[in-house]
C-alpha positions as semicolon CSV with decimal commas, in nm:
position;residue;x (nm);y (nm);z (nm)
1;M;-0,005;-0,011;-0,002
2;A;0,144;0,327;-0,094
3;E;0,232;0,589;0,178
4;L;0,031;0,906;0,177
5;A;0,212;1,229;0,117
6;A;0,264;1,455;0,425
7;D;0,036;1,764;0,452
8;P;0,265;2,063;0,372
9;D;0,051;2,297;0,589
10;A;0,089;2,050;0,898
11;L;0,451;2,025;0,841
12;F;0,482;2,398;0,827
13;A;0,289;2,414;1,141
14;D;0,531;2,165;1,301
15;L;0,810;2,381;1,199
16;V;0,660;2,701;1,357
17;D;0,602;2,508;1,672
18;A;0,975;2,401;1,674
19;F;1,120;2,750;1,609
20;V;0,882;2,989;1,750
21;D;1,062;2,994;2,104
22;R;1,401;3,071;1,969
23;P;1,545;3,401;2,026
24;G;1,441;3,663;1,763
25;V;1,202;3,418;1,588
26;T;0,842;3,545;1,524
27;P;0,569;3,307;1,385
28;P;0,352;3,385;1,075
29;A;0,074;3,645;1,135
30;E;-0,257;3,528;1,216
31;G;-0,522;3,587;0,942
32;D;-0,297;3,793;0,720
33;S;-0,312;3,712;0,347
34;R;-0,001;3,939;0,228
35;V;0,288;3,773;0,039
36;G;0,520;3,633;0,310
37;S;0,247;3,620;0,567
38;A;0,282;3,255;0,607
39;A;0,650;3,297;0,702
40;L;0,882;3,238;0,996
41;Q;1,105;3,536;1,059
42;V;1,423;3,598;1,258
43;N;1,505;3,963;1,373
44;G;1,246;4,086;1,124
45;A;1,380;3,874;0,815
46;I;1,198;3,576;0,657
47;F;1,401;3,283;0,656
48;A;1,137;3,005;0,587
49;M;0,776;3,039;0,447
50;I;0,527;2,802;0,288
51;T;0,411;2,905;-0,063
52;R;0,182;2,709;-0,308
53;G;0,215;2,406;-0,061
54;R;0,588;2,407;-0,072
55;L;0,863;2,509;0,188
56;V;1,073;2,792;0,074
57;V;1,391;2,878;0,261
58;K;1,647;3,162;0,236
59;L;2,019;3,027;0,207
60;P;2,334;3,154;0,042
61;S;2,331;3,151;-0,329
62;R;2,597;2,875;-0,365
63;R;2,420;2,657;-0,141
64;V;2,080;2,710;-0,328
65;A;2,263;2,604;-0,655
66;A;2,406;2,288;-0,493
67;L;2,073;2,184;-0,357
68;I;1,910;2,259;-0,683
69;A;2,189;2,040;-0,871
70;A;2,123;1,770;-0,606
71;G;1,758;1,755;-0,674
72;T;1,661;1,867;-0,319
73;G;1,493;2,179;-0,435
74;A;1,402;2,384;-0,724
75;P;1,446;2,770;-0,792
76;F;1,193;3,009;-0,630
77;D;1,062;3,286;-0,846
78;A;0,798;3,469;-0,642
79;N;0,562;3,450;-0,943
80;R;0,786;3,703;-1,132
81;G;0,943;3,462;-1,376
82;L;1,288;3,513;-1,251
83;P;1,457;3,290;-0,997
84;M;1,563;3,442;-0,661
85;K;1,911;3,322;-0,623
86;Q;1,905;3,298;-0,229
87;W;1,559;3,125;-0,222
88;L;1,514;2,735;-0,261
89;T;1,169;2,585;-0,304
90;V;1,208;2,242;-0,129
91;V;1,098;1,940;-0,340
92;G;0,896;1,675;-0,143
93;T;0,751;1,687;0,210
94;D;1,003;1,486;0,404
95;A;0,988;1,633;0,749
96;A;1,354;1,574;0,847
97;T;1,479;1,750;0,516
98;W;1,220;2,058;0,601
99;R;1,361;2,071;0,950
100;A;1,733;2,059;0,851
101;L;1,687;2,314;0,575
102;A;1,486;2,539;0,820
103;E;1,760;2,516;1,060
104;E;2,038;2,604;0,819
105;A;1,817;2,909;0,677
106;L;1,759;3,032;1,035
107;E;2,122;3,039;1,085
108;H;2,198;3,197;0,772
109;V;1,936;3,477;0,788
110;R;2,026;3,528;1,173
111;A;2,408;3,583;1,064
112;T;2,315;3,833;0,800
113;H;2,050;4,010;0,982
114;A;2,178;4,051;1,339
């Protein structure tokens, strides 16, 4: 019997629960429908968000390119037709992958937005 795919919204809710108590981290705004409203932020900067049912994380551009080459992610274009070099759309709904990449994104954004 085939395993059911994990629900992206539930996985993101788990990430929010895991990160919300960390210093400088703020959860998504309740009831807000603006772009980036379904996002985790650190020191006022987004490090992870759910967009179109996929996790999107901010990482160094070289890391994003390596993850795309490895098949772990795809470019993120924010519906503008041009990929954003420091943003990765994570392929799949593996909870461990989501958690690891969100951890990495948190540390990256924390270091660049201290």
